C-alpha positions in Angstrom: 47.7 124.1 -133.4 50.4 124.0 -136.1 54.0 123.6 -135.1 56.0 126.2 -137.1 59.1 123.9 -136.7 57.4 121.0 -138.6 59.1 120.5 -142.0 55.8 119.3 -143.6 54.1 122.6 -142.5 57.0 124.6 -144.0 56.9 122.6 -147.2 53.2 123.1 -147.6 53.6 126.8 -146.9 56.3 126.9 -149.6 54.0 125.2 -152.0 51.2 127.7 -151.3 53.7 130.6 -151.7 54.8 129.1 -155.0 51.2 128.9 -156.3 51.0 132.7 -155.5 54.3 133.3 -157.3 55.9 134.5 -154.1 59.4 133.3 -155.0 61.3 134.8 -152.1 58.7 133.6 -149.5 58.8 130.1 -151.1 62.6 130.0 -150.8 62.4 131.1 -147.1 59.8 128.5 -146.3 61.8 125.8 -148.1 65.0 126.9 -146.2 63.1 126.5 -142.9 61.8 123.1 -143.9 65.3 121.9 -144.8 66.6 123.3 -141.6 64.0 121.3 -139.6 64.5 118.1 -141.7 67.7 118.1 -143.8 67.2 114.5 -144.6 64.1 115.1 -146.8 65.4 114.7 -150.4 62.2 116.2 -152.0 62.4 119.4 -150.1 66.2 119.6 -150.5 65.8 119.2 -154.3 63.0 121.7 -154.6 65.0 124.3 -152.8 68.1 123.6 -154.9 66.1 123.8 -158.1 64.5 127.1 -157.1 67.8 128.6 -156.2 69.3 127.5 -159.5 66.4 128.6 -161.6 66.6 132.1 -160.0 70.3 132.3 -160.6 71.0 132.5 -156.9 74.2 130.5 -157.5 76.0 131.5 -154.3 73.1 130.3 -152.2 72.7 127.2 -154.4 76.3 126.4 -153.9 76.0 126.7 -150.1 72.8 124.7 -150.2 74.2 121.8 -152.3 77.3 121.8 -150.1 75.2 121.1 -147.1 72.8 118.8 -149.0 75.5 116.3 -150.0 76.5 116.1 -146.3 73.0 115.0 -145.3 72.3 113.0 -148.5 75.7 111.6 -149.4 74.3 108.9 -151.7 72.1 111.3 -153.8 73.8 111.3 -157.2 71.6 114.1 -158.5 72.5 116.4 -155.6 76.2 115.6 -156.0 76.0 116.2 -159.8 74.5 119.7 -159.2 77.1 120.4 -156.5 79.9 119.4 -158.9 78.7 121.7 -161.6 78.6 124.5 -159.0 82.1 123.6 -157.8 83.3 124.0 -161.3 81.5 127.3 -161.8 83.1 128.6 -158.6 86.5 127.6 -159.9 87.2 124.5 -157.8 87.8 122.1 -160.7 89.7 119.5 -158.7 86.8 119.1 -156.3 84.3 119.1 -159.2 86.2 116.3 -160.9 86.3 114.3 -157.6 82.5 114.8 -157.2 81.8 113.7 -160.8 83.8 110.6 -160.3 81.8 109.9 -157.1 78.6 110.5 -159.0 79.6 107.7 -161.4 80.3 105.4 -158.5 76.9 106.1 -157.1 75.0 106.0 -160.4 76.9 104.9 -163.5 73.9 106.0 -165.7 74.7 109.7 -165.1 75.9 110.2 -168.6 76.6 113.9 -168.2 79.2 113.2 -165.5 81.2 111.6 -168.3 80.7 114.7 -170.4 81.9 117.1 -167.7 84.9 114.8 -166.8 85.9 114.7 -170.5 85.8 118.5 -170.7 87.6 119.1 -167.5 90.3 116.4 -167.8 91.1 117.8 -171.3 91.4 121.3 -169.9 93.8 119.9 -167.2 95.9 118.2 -169.9 95.0 114.7 -168.8 94.2 113.5 -172.3 94.0 109.8 -171.4 91.2 110.3 -168.9 89.5 112.9 -171.2 89.4 110.3 -173.9 88.1 107.6 -171.6 85.2 109.8 -170.4 84.5 111.1 -173.9 84.2 107.6 -175.2 81.9 106.6 -172.3 79.7 109.6 -172.9 79.4 108.9 -176.7 78.7 105.2 -176.1 75.9 106.1 -173.7 74.6 109.0 -175.7 73.9 106.7 -178.7 71.5 104.7 -176.4 69.5 107.7 -175.1 66.4 109.3 -176.6 67.3 112.5 -178.5 65.6 114.7 -175.8 68.2 113.6 -173.2 71.4 114.5 -175.1 71.6 117.3 -177.6 73.4 116.9 -180.9 75.6 119.9 -179.9 76.7 118.0 -176.8 77.6 115.0 -178.9 79.5 117.2 -181.4 81.4 119.0 -178.6 82.5 115.8 -176.8 83.5 114.2 -180.2 85.7 117.3 -180.6 87.2 116.9 -177.1 87.9 113.3 -178.0 89.6 114.2 -181.3 91.6 116.9 -179.6 92.8 114.5 -176.8 93.6 111.8 -179.4 95.7 114.4 -181.4 97.5 115.3 -178.2 98.4 111.7 -177.6 99.5 111.2 -181.2 96.6 108.9 -182.1 96.3 110.6 -185.4 94.1 108.1 -187.4 91.5 108.1 -184.6 91.8 111.9 -184.2 91.3 112.4 -188.0 88.2 110.2 -187.9 86.7 112.1 -185.0 87.6 115.5 -186.5 85.8 114.5 -189.7 82.8 113.4 -187.6 82.7 116.8 -186.0 82.7 118.5 -189.4 79.8 116.2 -190.6 77.9 116.9 -187.4 78.4 120.6 -187.7 77.1 120.5 -191.3 74.0 118.6 -190.1 73.4 121.1 -187.4 73.8 124.0 -189.9 71.1 122.4 -192.1 68.4 122.4 -189.5 
């Protein structure tokens, strides 16, 4: 006899529901599986992904808030949680979470991107420059499918704006010119 409180059973039920395109039932089964075993990263990630893909952001936010409690060293979970924190208006917490992401996994390039954007918005141009530079350094080493040219252009713009605010005019001019060149390249595609 099957135990309905077994997380493996609930996950398999969720997979069967997913194959039948029963989204709501899939999410319910995944929620039950997570409730039974909140330390299972695969089930946690699948539930989070489904909630995000279905624009159920309030539920996703609550899910990731709990997920990072049970899986505190999961940089991907913390990254998604930080993005949701920012979307729900808690920029300070989001910044702290992205900083923690980089401590857990320095290869999380997009954490630098988000930190550059958010530090600039807060007027912390020194930190914005630091993270913009780290993002751009890392982006050059990544395959094109992992970082879009628009992301590179936007962070180069954030870097130039931060440099201008700190009166680093020669560097700002160089980066503004790079943004113009990148924009022209994108317009020619």
